[in-house]
C-alpha positions in Angstrom: -29.6 -122.4 52.9 -30.0 -119.5 50.9 -30.8 -120.1 47.3 -28.6 -118.3 44.8 -31.7 -117.0 43.2 -32.4 -115.0 46.3 -29.4 -112.7 45.9 -29.5 -112.5 42.1 -31.2 -109.5 40.6 -34.4 -109.7 38.7 -34.0 -111.1 35.3 -35.6 -108.0 33.6 -33.3 -105.4 35.3 -30.0 -104.2 34.0 -27.1 -104.4 36.3 -25.8 -101.0 37.5 -22.3 -100.1 36.4 -19.8 -98.2 38.5 -19.2 -94.5 37.5 -16.1 -93.9 35.4 -13.7 -91.3 36.6 -12.5 -89.1 33.7 -8.8 -88.4 33.5 -9.4 -84.6 33.3 -11.2 -84.7 36.7 -8.3 -86.6 38.1 -5.9 -84.0 36.9 -8.0 -81.2 38.4 -8.2 -83.0 41.7 -4.5 -83.7 41.6 -3.5 -80.0 41.0 -4.5 -78.7 44.4 -2.6 -81.6 46.0 0.5 -80.7 44.1 0.0 -77.0 44.8 -0.1 -77.6 48.6 3.3 -79.2 48.5 5.4 -77.4 45.9 8.7 -78.8 45.0 11.6 -77.0 46.7 13.5 -76.7 43.4 10.5 -75.3 41.4 10.8 -71.7 40.3 7.7 -69.3 40.5 6.1 -68.9 37.1 6.8 -65.5 35.4 3.9 -63.2 35.3 2.3 -62.7 31.9 3.3 -59.4 30.3 0.4 -56.9 30.3 0.0 -55.4 26.8 0.5 -51.6 27.0 -2.5 -49.5 26.6 -2.8 -47.7 23.3 -2.1 -44.0 23.6 -4.6 -41.6 22.1 -3.0 -39.9 19.1 -2.7 -36.2 19.5 -4.2 -34.1 16.7 -1.6 -33.1 14.1 -0.9 -29.4 13.8 1.2 -27.5 11.4 3.5 -25.0 12.9 5.0 -22.2 10.7 8.4 -20.9 11.6 9.1 -17.3 10.8 11.1 -14.4 12.0 9.6 -11.8 14.2 7.3 -9.9 14.4 4.9 -12.8 14.7 1.8 -10.8 13.6 -0.7 -12.3 11.3 -3.2 -10.4 9.2 -5.7 -11.2 6.5 -4.5 -8.3 4.3 -2.2 -9.0 1.4 -0.1 -6.9 -0.9 -2.5 -7.7 -3.8 -5.5 -6.7 -1.8 -4.0 -3.4 -0.6 -2.8 -2.4 -4.1 -6.2 -3.2 -5.7 -8.0 -1.3 -2.9 -5.8 1.8 -3.4 -6.3 1.6 -7.2 -10.1 1.5 -6.7 -10.0 4.5 -4.5 -8.5 6.4 -7.4 -11.5 5.6 -9.6 -13.5 8.8 -8.5 -10.6 11.0 -9.5 -10.3 9.1 -12.8 -13.9 9.8 -13.6 -13.6 13.4 -12.5 -10.6 13.8 -14.8 -12.6 12.3 -17.7 -15.5 14.7 -17.0 -13.3 17.8 -17.0 -10.7 16.9 -19.7 -12.7 14.4 -21.9 -12.1 10.8 -22.9 -8.5 11.8 -23.8 -7.6 12.0 -20.1 -9.0 8.6 -19.3 -7.2 7.0 -22.3 -3.9 8.5 -21.1 -4.5 6.9 -17.6 -5.3 3.5 -19.2 -2.2 3.7 -21.5 0.1 4.5 -18.5 -1.3 1.6 -16.5 -1.0 -0.9 -19.3 2.5 0.2 -20.1 3.6 -0.3 -16.5 2.1 -3.8 -16.4 3.6 -4.9 -19.7 7.0 -3.5 -18.7 7.1 -5.4 -15.4 6.0 -8.6 -17.1 8.5 -8.3 -20.0 11.5 -7.4 -17.8 10.8 -10.2 -15.4 10.4 -12.6 -18.3 13.7 -11.6 -19.9 15.7 -11.9 -16.7 13.8 -15.0 -15.5 12.5 -13.3 -12.4 9.4 -14.4 -10.5 6.4 -12.6 -11.9 4.8 -10.1 -9.6 2.4 -8.5 -12.1 -0.6 -10.0 -10.2 0.1 -8.0 -7.0 -1.3 -4.8 -8.7 1.6 -2.6 -7.8 2.6 -2.0 -11.4 -0.9 -1.0 -12.4 -1.0 1.5 -9.5 2.4 2.9 -10.5 1.3 3.5 -14.1 -1.9 5.2 -13.0 -0.1 7.6 -10.7 2.4 8.4 -13.4 -0.5 9.4 -15.7 -2.1 11.4 -12.9 0.9 13.7 -12.8 0.8 14.5 -16.5 -0.8 17.4 -18.3 -3.9 16.3 -20.2 -2.6 17.5 -23.6 0.6 15.3 -23.7 1.2 12.8 -26.6 0.3 9.2 -26.0 4.0 8.1 -25.8 4.7 10.3 -22.7 2.9 8.0 -20.2 4.4 5.0 -21.9 8.0 6.2 -21.4 7.2 7.5 -17.9 5.7 4.1 -16.8 8.6 2.2 -18.5 11.2 4.3 -16.6 9.3 3.9 -13.3 9.2 0.1 -13.5 12.4 -0.8 -15.4 14.7 1.7 -13.7 13.2 2.9 -10.4 11.6 -0.4 -9.2 12.9 -3.7 -10.6 16.7 -3.2 -10.5 16.5 -2.7 -6.7 14.6 -6.0 -6.2 11.0 -5.1 -6.9 8.3 -4.0 -4.6 9.5 -3.5 -1.1 13.1 -2.8 -2.0 12.9 0.4 -4.1 14.3 3.4 -2.3 12.3 6.0 -4.2 8.7 6.3 -5.2 8.7 4.8 -8.8 5.8 7.0 -10.0 7.5 10.2 -8.9 10.8 9.0 -10.4 9.0 8.5 -13.8 7.5 12.0 -13.6 10.9 13.6 -12.7 12.5 11.8 -15.7 9.8 13.1 -18.0 10.1 16.6 -16.7 13.9 16.6 -17.2 13.7 15.0 -20.7 10.6 16.7 -22.2 10.1 19.9 -20.2 8.0 21.6 -22.9 5.4 18.8 -22.9 5.4 18.6 -19.2 5.0 22.4 -18.6 3.1 23.6 -21.7 0.6 20.9 -22.7 -2.2 22.1 -20.4 -5.8 22.1 -21.4 -8.5 24.3 -20.1 -11.4 22.7 -18.2 -14.2 21.4 -20.5 -12.2 22.2 -23.6 -14.1 19.4 -25.4 -17.3 21.6 -25.3 -15.7 24.2 -27.6 -16.8 24.3 -31.2 -15.1 21.7 -33.4 -14.4 19.3 -30.5 -16.2 16.5 -28.7 -15.9 14.4 -25.6 -14.1 11.7 -27.6 -11.7 14.0 -29.5 -8.1 12.7 -29.3 -6.1 15.0 -31.5 -5.9 18.3 -29.8 -3.3 21.1 -29.8 -2.9 22.9 -26.5 -1.5 26.0 -28.2 -4.5 26.4 -30.4 -6.8 26.4 -27.3 -5.0 29.2 -25.6 -7.4 32.1 -25.3 -5.2 34.3 -23.1 -2.1 34.1 -21.0 -3.7 32.2 -18.2 -6.3 30.0 -19.8 -4.2 26.9 -19.9 -1.6 27.6 -17.2 -1.9 26.0 -13.8 -3.1 28.2 -10.8 0.3 27.9 -9.1 2.1 29.1 -12.2 -0.2 32.1 -12.6 0.0 33.0 -8.9 3.8 32.6 -8.8 4.4 34.8 -11.9 2.0 37.5 -10.7 3.4 37.5 -7.1 6.9 37.9 -8.4 5.9 41.1 -10.2 3.9 42.4 -7.3 6.7 41.9 -4.8 9.2 43.6 -7.1 7.4 46.6 -8.6 10.5 48.5 -9.4 11.0 48.9 -13.1 7.6 47.5 -14.1 5.0 49.7 -15.8 1.8 50.5 -14.2 -0.3 48.4 -16.6 1.8 45.3 -15.9 1.4 45.8 -12.2 -2.3 46.2 -12.6 -2.6 43.1 -14.8 -0.5 41.1 -12.3 -2.7 42.2 -9.5 -5.9 41.3 -11.3 -4.6 37.9 -12.3 -3.4 37.2 -8.7 -6.8 38.2 -7.3 -8.7 36.2 -9.9 -6.8 33.0 -9.4 -6.8 33.3 -5.6 -10.6 33.5 -5.7 -11.1 30.2 -7.5 -10.5 28.0 -4.5 -13.9 26.4 -5.0 -13.0 25.5 -8.6 -9.7 24.0 -7.4 -11.4 21.9 -4.7 -14.1 20.6 -7.2 -11.7 20.2 -10.1 -13.1 22.5 -12.7 -9.8 24.2 -13.5 -6.7 23.4 -15.4 -3.9 21.3 -14.1 -2.6 17.7 -14.2 -4.9 14.9 -15.0 -5.4 13.5 -11.5 -4.7 16.4 -9.2 -7.5 18.9 -10.1 -10.3 17.6 -7.9 -9.2 17.7 -4.3 -12.7 16.5 -3.1 -12.6 13.3 -5.2 -9.1 12.5 -4.0 -10.2 13.1 -0.4 -13.1 10.6 -0.9 -10.6 7.9 -1.8 -8.2 8.9 1.0 -11.0 8.7 3.6 -11.5 5.0 2.7 -7.8 4.4 3.0 -8.0 5.9 6.5 -10.9 3.6 7.3 -9.0 0.6 6.2 -6.0 1.8 8.2 -3.8 1.6 5.1 -2.3 5.0 5.6 -1.3 7.0 8.7 -2.6 10.5 9.4 0.7 11.9 10.5 2.5 12.2 7.2 -0.3 13.8 5.1 -1.7 16.1 7.7 1.7 17.4 8.8 2.7 18.0 5.2 -0.5 19.9 4.4 -0.3 21.9 7.7 3.2 23.1 7.0 2.4 24.2 3.4 -0.8 25.9 4.6 0.9 27.8 7.3 3.8 28.8 5.0 1.4 29.9 2.2 -0.5 32.1 4.7 2.8 33.6 6.0 4.7 34.1 2.8 2.2 33.8 0.0 0.6 37.2 0.1 1.3 40.2 -2.0 1.0 42.7 0.8 3.6 41.3 3.2 3.7 38.6 5.9 0.6 36.8 7.0 -1.5 38.0 4.0 -1.5 34.9 1.9 -4.3 32.5 1.3 -3.8 29.1 3.1 -6.7 27.4 1.3 -5.2 28.3 -2.1 -1.9 26.6 -1.3 -3.8 23.5 0.0 -6.0 22.9 -3.1 -3.7 24.3 -5.8 -1.3 21.9 -7.5 -0.7 18.3 -6.5 -0.5 18.7 -2.7 -3.6 16.7 -1.9 -2.7 13.9 -4.3 1.0 13.8 -3.2 0.2 14.0 0.5 -2.3 11.2 0.6 -1.2 8.8 -2.1 2.6 9.3 -2.5 4.0 10.6 0.7 2.2 7.6 2.5 3.9 5.0 0.4 4.6 1.9 2.6 8.0 1.2 1.0 9.7 4.6 0.7 8.5 6.4 3.8 9.3 5.8 7.5 7.7 3.1 9.5 7.8 4.7 13.0 5.0 7.2 14.1 7.6 9.9 15.0 9.4 9.3 11.7 6.3 9.7 9.7 5.6 13.0 11.4 9.2 14.2 10.6 8.8 13.0 7.0 5.6 15.0 6.5 7.1 18.2 8.0 10.2 17.9 5.8 8.2 17.3 2.7 6.0 20.3 3.5 9.0 22.6 4.0 10.6 21.5 0.7 7.4 21.9 -1.2 7.0 25.4 0.2 10.6 26.4 -0.6 10.2 25.2 -4.2 6.9 27.0 -4.7 8.1 30.3 -3.2 11.8 30.6 -4.3 12.4 27.7 -6.7 12.3 27.6 -10.4 9.2 25.4 -10.7 5.8 26.5 -9.7 5.1 23.1 -8.0 7.4 21.2 -5.7 5.5 18.3 -4.3 7.1 15.6 -6.4 10.7 16.7 -5.8 10.0 17.3 -2.1 8.7 13.7 -1.6 11.6 12.3 -3.6 14.2 14.2 -1.5 12.6 13.0 1.7 12.6 9.4 0.4 16.4 9.6 0.5 16.2 10.4 4.2 13.9 7.6 5.1 16.6 5.2 6.3 18.2 7.9 8.5 14.8 8.9 10.0 14.0 5.2 10.8 17.3 4.9 12.5 16.9 8.0 14.6 13.4 7.3 15.6 13.7 3.6 16.7 11.4 3.1 19.7 12.8 1.9 23.0 12.7 -1.8 23.4 10.0 -3.3 25.6 11.2 -3.8 29.1 14.5 -1.9 28.5 15.7 0.2 31.5 18.2 2.9 30.9 20.8 2.9 33.6 22.2 6.0 35.1 25.7 5.3 33.8 24.4 4.7 30.3 22.3 7.9 30.5 25.4 9.9 31.4 27.4 8.3 28.7 
């Protein structure tokens, strides 16, 4: 017999317990069994939606909508006007050197009057202020440049007021005026006060005479007249002398001799007219100083060569052909180029961006027309100078010239039927 103690474990050992099966393990073991025999009525599980990938945000850009032409430039109206004004500084200093501080004060008065007028008119009529663009200051300076140096102080004030309040702002301001405002102001002064505009000339360096100084303001042009040609402009002297020489009948010999001497004397002073040491308007005497400023405008591409050069060429050729006392082709072309306001008008007024044509061919036509009108007024007109009126008359033709000289559209083909029509 086997004793029960033989099968019993040792008294010091712990009996081994069977391993417990966790319910999670049972479930995991049961899942494959259930997957092998899916129920017939069970529906397949819907796939989990995949979250869309985030799109990279495109950089934000601002697009400006505007009408053609879609050309962009760093230049602005203010910058152009200020640049043109600064190019006139050499001529201002030259005028002050020749005609004293009085000339510089007249220029400053004219510029200030134009600025104040534009500000006041726009303030009264509740218009957007455009004083900061510099166009009013430039207009006032150009009005003063076209005045004799002996005029009273109120002459540039009235001229600048008329140029801004009548010739510029009523049409809509800068960019809408059909005529050059500075020339309109000068024409108004010439029609209203012809004696001041044609007799208040001062000889060069009058302030060096006894009893005067560089800072003298009160001066009487009639008291400074030494002889008949001391305060007259070169064009006035030449025109009066040429009229006598071309019509000698009925004139005494001494008058003919005097006219011949004056004509020869004034024609020989081309160098003085180029430098500016001769009588004339405030800003038109020194052609060299004006050309220095114009050269910079050409460098900046602010003006086109067609208008000024065609205008000067026509006047020079006509002066050489008809401006002599001994018949055709005996005149002095250089005299007609440097005398009067041709250089100032050709480079600073005939090239106005608003009142002159915009097409290359139109600018050439404008210059030729202004030159012909200037020549006609100088030769057969009542005034010795005709630059201002010539440019104003051509301003009126600018819309027609632009219409006649429209360039052909890009890619446009003229058909034979259209050409015959």
